[in-house]
C-alpha positions as CSV (number, residue, x, y, z in Angstrom):
1,X,0.0,0.0,0.0
2,X,1.1,3.5,-0.7
3,X,1.8,5.9,2.1
4,X,-1.5,7.3,3.7
5,X,-0.7,10.8,2.6
6,X,0.2,9.8,-1.0
7,X,-2.3,11.4,-3.3
8,X,-2.2,8.5,-5.8
9,X,-4.4,6.0,-4.1
10,X,-6.4,3.6,-6.2
11,X,-6.8,3.7,-10.0
12,X,-5.9,6.7,-12.1
13,X,-9.0,8.9,-12.6
14,X,-8.4,9.4,-16.3
15,X,-11.6,11.5,-16.8
16,X,-10.4,14.1,-14.3
17,X,-6.8,14.0,-15.6
18,X,-8.0,14.6,-19.2
19,X,-10.0,17.6,-18.0
20,X,-6.7,19.3,-17.0
21,X,-4.6,17.8,-19.7
22,X,-6.7,17.2,-22.8
23,X,-3.8,15.8,-24.8
24,X,-3.9,12.7,-22.6
25,X,-7.2,11.6,-24.1
26,X,-5.7,10.2,-27.3
27,X,-3.7,7.7,-25.3
28,X,-6.6,6.4,-23.1
29,X,-8.5,3.2,-24.0
30,X,-10.6,0.5,-22.4
31,X,-8.6,-2.5,-21.4
32,X,-10.0,-6.1,-21.5
33,X,-11.5,-5.6,-18.0
34,X,-13.4,-2.5,-19.1
35,X,-11.2,-0.1,-17.2
36,X,-9.6,3.0,-18.7
37,X,-5.8,2.7,-19.1
38,X,-2.9,3.6,-21.4
39,X,-0.1,1.7,-23.0
40,X,2.6,1.7,-20.4
41,X,5.1,0.7,-23.0
42,X,4.6,3.9,-24.9
43,X,7.0,6.6,-23.7
44,X,4.9,9.4,-25.1
45,X,1.8,8.1,-23.2
46,X,3.8,7.8,-20.0
47,X,5.2,11.3,-20.3
48,X,1.8,12.7,-21.0
49,X,0.3,10.9,-18.0
50,X,3.1,12.3,-15.8
51,X,2.4,15.8,-17.1
52,X,-1.2,15.3,-16.2
53,X,-0.5,14.0,-12.7
54,X,1.9,16.8,-11.9
55,X,-0.6,19.4,-13.1
56,X,-3.6,17.9,-11.4
57,X,-2.0,17.0,-8.0
58,X,1.0,19.4,-7.6
59,X,0.1,22.5,-9.6
60,X,3.0,22.0,-12.1
61,X,1.8,23.8,-15.3
62,X,4.8,23.1,-17.4
63,X,6.7,19.8,-17.4
64,X,8.6,18.0,-20.1
65,X,11.8,15.9,-20.5
66,X,14.0,15.2,-23.5
67,X,13.7,11.9,-25.4
68,X,15.5,9.0,-23.8
69,X,15.6,10.4,-20.2
70,X,13.9,8.5,-17.4
71,X,10.2,9.2,-17.0
72,X,9.7,8.3,-13.3
73,X,6.6,6.6,-11.8
74,X,5.2,9.4,-9.8
75,X,3.3,7.5,-7.1
76,X,6.4,5.6,-6.0
77,X,8.5,8.8,-6.0
78,X,5.9,10.5,-3.9
79,X,6.0,7.7,-1.3
80,X,9.7,8.3,-0.7
81,X,9.0,12.0,-0.1
82,X,6.2,11.3,2.4
83,X,8.2,8.7,4.3
84,X,11.1,11.2,4.5
85,X,8.6,13.7,6.0
86,X,7.8,11.1,8.7
87,X,11.5,10.7,9.3
88,X,11.9,14.4,10.0
89,X,8.8,14.3,12.2
90,X,10.5,11.7,14.4
91,X,13.0,14.5,15.3
92,X,10.2,17.0,15.9
93,X,7.8,15.6,18.4
94,X,5.8,13.9,15.6
95,X,5.2,17.2,13.7
96,X,6.4,17.4,10.1
97,X,8.6,20.5,9.6
98,X,7.4,22.5,6.6
99,X,8.5,25.4,4.6
100,X,11.7,27.0,3.5
101,X,13.6,26.2,6.8
102,X,13.8,22.6,5.6
103,X,16.5,22.1,3.0
104,X,17.1,18.9,1.0
105,X,19.7,17.6,-1.3
106,X,18.5,15.5,-4.3
107,X,21.5,13.5,-5.5
108,X,20.9,12.8,-9.2
109,X,18.0,15.2,-9.7
110,X,17.8,14.2,-13.3
111,X,16.0,15.8,-16.2
112,X,12.6,15.4,-14.5
113,X,13.3,17.1,-11.1
114,X,10.5,14.9,-9.7
115,X,11.6,14.8,-6.0
116,X,12.0,18.6,-5.6
117,X,8.7,19.2,-7.4
118,X,6.8,16.9,-5.1
119,X,8.6,17.9,-2.0
120,X,8.0,21.6,-2.5
121,X,4.4,21.1,-3.5
122,X,3.6,18.9,-0.5
123,X,5.7,20.5,2.2
124,X,7.2,23.7,1.0
125,X,10.7,22.3,1.4
126,X,13.6,23.9,-0.5
127,X,15.9,21.8,-2.6
128,X,19.4,21.7,-4.1
129,X,19.4,19.2,-7.0
130,X,22.8,17.8,-8.2
131,X,23.7,15.9,-11.3
132,X,26.7,15.1,-13.4
133,X,24.7,15.4,-16.6
134,X,24.7,19.0,-17.8
135,X,21.8,18.2,-20.3
136,X,19.7,16.8,-17.5
137,X,20.3,20.0,-15.4
138,X,19.3,22.1,-18.4
139,X,16.0,20.2,-18.7
140,X,15.4,20.5,-14.9
141,X,16.2,24.2,-15.0
142,X,13.6,24.7,-17.8
143,X,10.9,23.0,-15.7
144,X,11.8,25.1,-12.7
145,X,11.9,28.4,-14.6
146,X,8.6,27.5,-16.4
147,X,6.6,27.3,-13.1
148,X,5.8,30.2,-10.9
149,X,7.6,30.2,-7.5
150,X,10.0,27.3,-8.2
151,X,13.1,29.3,-9.0
152,X,13.4,30.5,-5.4
153,X,12.7,27.1,-3.9
154,X,14.8,24.7,-6.2
155,X,18.4,25.4,-7.0
156,X,20.7,23.2,-9.2
157,X,24.4,22.4,-9.1
158,X,26.5,20.2,-11.3
159,X,28.8,17.6,-9.8
160,X,31.8,17.8,-12.1
161,X,33.4,14.5,-11.0
162,X,31.9,11.1,-11.9
163,X,34.0,9.6,-9.0
164,X,32.4,11.7,-6.3
165,X,29.0,12.5,-4.8
166,X,29.4,15.1,-2.0
167,X,33.1,16.0,-2.5
168,X,33.5,19.0,-4.8
169,X,29.8,19.7,-4.7
170,X,29.1,21.0,-1.2
171,X,30.7,24.0,0.5
172,X,31.3,24.3,4.2
173,X,28.3,26.6,4.5
174,X,25.9,24.0,3.0
175,X,23.5,22.3,5.5
176,X,20.7,19.9,4.7
177,X,18.0,18.3,6.8
178,X,18.1,15.3,4.5
179,X,19.5,13.9,1.3
180,X,17.7,11.6,-1.1
181,X,18.9,9.5,-4.0
182,X,17.6,7.1,-6.6
183,X,21.0,5.5,-7.5
184,X,21.9,3.9,-10.9
185,X,20.5,0.4,-10.7
186,X,22.6,-1.6,-13.2
187,X,26.2,-2.5,-13.4
188,X,26.6,-2.0,-17.2
189,X,24.8,-0.9,-20.3
190,X,24.2,-4.5,-21.3
191,X,22.7,-5.2,-17.9
192,X,20.4,-2.2,-18.3
193,X,19.2,-3.4,-21.7
194,X,18.6,-6.8,-20.3
195,X,16.5,-5.3,-17.5
196,X,14.5,-3.3,-20.1
197,X,13.8,-6.4,-22.1
198,X,12.4,-8.1,-18.9
199,X,10.1,-5.1,-18.5
200,X,8.9,-5.5,-22.0
201,X,8.2,-9.2,-21.6
202,X,6.2,-8.2,-18.4
203,X,4.1,-5.9,-20.6
204,X,3.4,-8.8,-23.0
205,X,5.9,-7.7,-25.6
206,X,7.7,-10.7,-27.1
207,X,9.6,-9.1,-30.0
208,X,12.0,-6.3,-29.1
209,X,14.5,-4.3,-31.1
210,X,17.4,-2.8,-29.2
211,X,16.5,0.7,-30.4
212,X,12.9,0.3,-29.2
213,X,14.1,-1.1,-25.9
214,X,16.2,2.0,-25.2
215,X,13.5,4.3,-26.3
216,X,10.4,3.1,-24.5
217,X,11.8,3.0,-20.9
218,X,14.3,5.7,-21.4
219,X,17.3,6.6,-19.3
220,X,20.7,7.9,-20.0
221,X,23.8,5.9,-19.0
222,X,24.3,7.9,-15.8
223,X,20.7,7.3,-14.8
224,X,20.6,3.6,-15.4
225,X,24.0,2.1,-14.7
226,X,27.4,2.7,-13.2
227,X,30.5,0.5,-12.5
228,X,29.6,-1.8,-9.6
229,X,25.9,-1.0,-9.9
230,X,23.6,0.1,-7.1
231,X,25.6,-1.6,-4.3
232,X,28.9,0.0,-5.1
233,X,27.3,3.4,-5.7
234,X,25.7,3.4,-2.3
235,X,28.8,2.1,-0.5
236,X,30.7,5.0,-2.1
237,X,28.0,7.4,-0.9
238,X,28.2,6.1,2.6
239,X,32.0,6.5,2.6
240,X,31.8,10.1,1.4
241,X,29.0,11.0,3.7
242,X,31.4,10.7,6.6
243,X,33.3,13.8,5.3
244,X,30.1,15.9,5.6
245,X,28.6,14.1,8.6
246,X,28.0,17.4,10.5
247,X,26.3,19.1,7.6
248,X,23.4,16.7,7.1
249,X,20.9,15.4,9.6
250,X,19.7,12.4,7.6
251,X,21.3,10.9,4.6
252,X,19.1,8.5,2.6
253,X,19.0,6.4,-0.6
254,X,16.7,4.0,-2.3
255,X,17.9,0.4,-2.3
256,X,16.0,-1.2,-5.1
257,X,17.6,-4.7,-4.8
258,X,16.8,-6.3,-1.5
259,X,19.9,-8.5,-2.0
260,X,22.0,-5.3,-1.7
261,X,20.6,-4.4,1.7
262,X,23.0,-6.5,3.8
263,X,26.1,-5.0,2.2
264,X,24.6,-1.5,2.6
265,X,23.9,-2.1,6.3
266,X,27.4,-3.5,6.8
267,X,29.0,-0.5,5.2
268,X,27.0,1.8,7.6
269,X,28.2,-0.2,10.6
270,X,31.7,0.1,9.3
271,X,31.2,3.8,8.8
272,X,30.1,4.1,12.5
273,X,26.7,5.7,11.6
274,X,25.0,6.6,14.9
275,X,21.6,5.6,13.8
276,X,20.3,3.7,10.8
277,X,16.7,3.2,9.6
278,X,15.3,1.0,6.8
279,X,11.9,2.0,5.6
280,X,9.9,-0.4,3.5
281,X,7.6,0.8,0.8
282,X,5.1,-0.9,-1.6
283,X,3.3,0.1,-4.8
284,X,1.0,-2.7,-5.8
285,X,3.1,-5.8,-6.2
286,X,6.3,-3.8,-6.3
287,X,8.3,-3.6,-3.1
288,X,11.0,-1.1,-2.5
289,X,12.8,0.5,0.4
290,X,15.1,3.3,1.4
291,X,17.9,3.4,4.0
292,X,18.5,6.5,6.1
293,X,21.5,7.1,8.4
294,X,22.8,9.9,10.6
295,X,26.1,10.5,12.3
296,X,24.6,12.8,14.9
297,X,23.8,11.5,18.3
298,X,20.5,12.0,20.0
299,X,21.6,15.3,21.7
300,X,22.9,16.7,18.4
301,X,19.7,15.7,16.6
302,X,17.7,17.6,19.2
303,X,19.8,20.7,18.9
304,X,19.5,20.5,15.1
305,X,15.7,20.4,15.1
306,X,15.4,23.1,17.8
307,X,17.7,25.5,15.9
308,X,16.4,24.9,12.4
309,X,12.7,24.1,12.7
310,X,11.5,26.0,15.8
């Protein structure tokens, strides 16, 4: 089940979505069960659905991404944001801190800027989005500048080094209440293509050309894969997080493969994280989770929340 505050409970209300985004209508049809749906293997249909969801639920009037960039599933992304809100509330007598006093770092903001868009719309949080892909940042910047009020709330910064996450990105004056990340999932381009083919088979597609496989689920190399895959990326993030341990209350990252969880938790023990939390999430049959950690002890956490959110 989705988080209780997640706006995307139940089936999509296509009639309502089409009212706000008429161009969605051409992609909607009745499936064999008599329910309205779209072809979830069609990248244009998916992008148009996302545009409709962002407009209807979050007030985003202008949203688009270049071809072959990831088009994220919005309900699942919203879940991560809401559970992070609960995490912050645990440091604030159960009350979710809201507004510009809460600052977040989105590692790998991507061309879609989905986490800052949802986080600002739901809670008024301010974000710094980082990415190594200049073209992705250009797309994200176009979205931000195309919507009233976002330019003051969402800033972008390029990470120039593919070997680093925090190093070379943050200055000594940067402080964040949390970080979030959807790390590259695969170990190689071939692994990513194999995963895409599995998705196609799951959608009933038996014949697949490589070009089609890359097109329909999208994603640039930096979004989909990196050397060592998700596990190594997260372990590197944990190692680097030690160097900025006093500048962040909660670090966090999605861990898509449950088989990677033991190595992530081991790395956190080795890094001497003071507190670690694993938060399980579910969207239909799909299970996911994120891991959050802090190097601040209980007294330091209390001081942090009192000084920043009171």
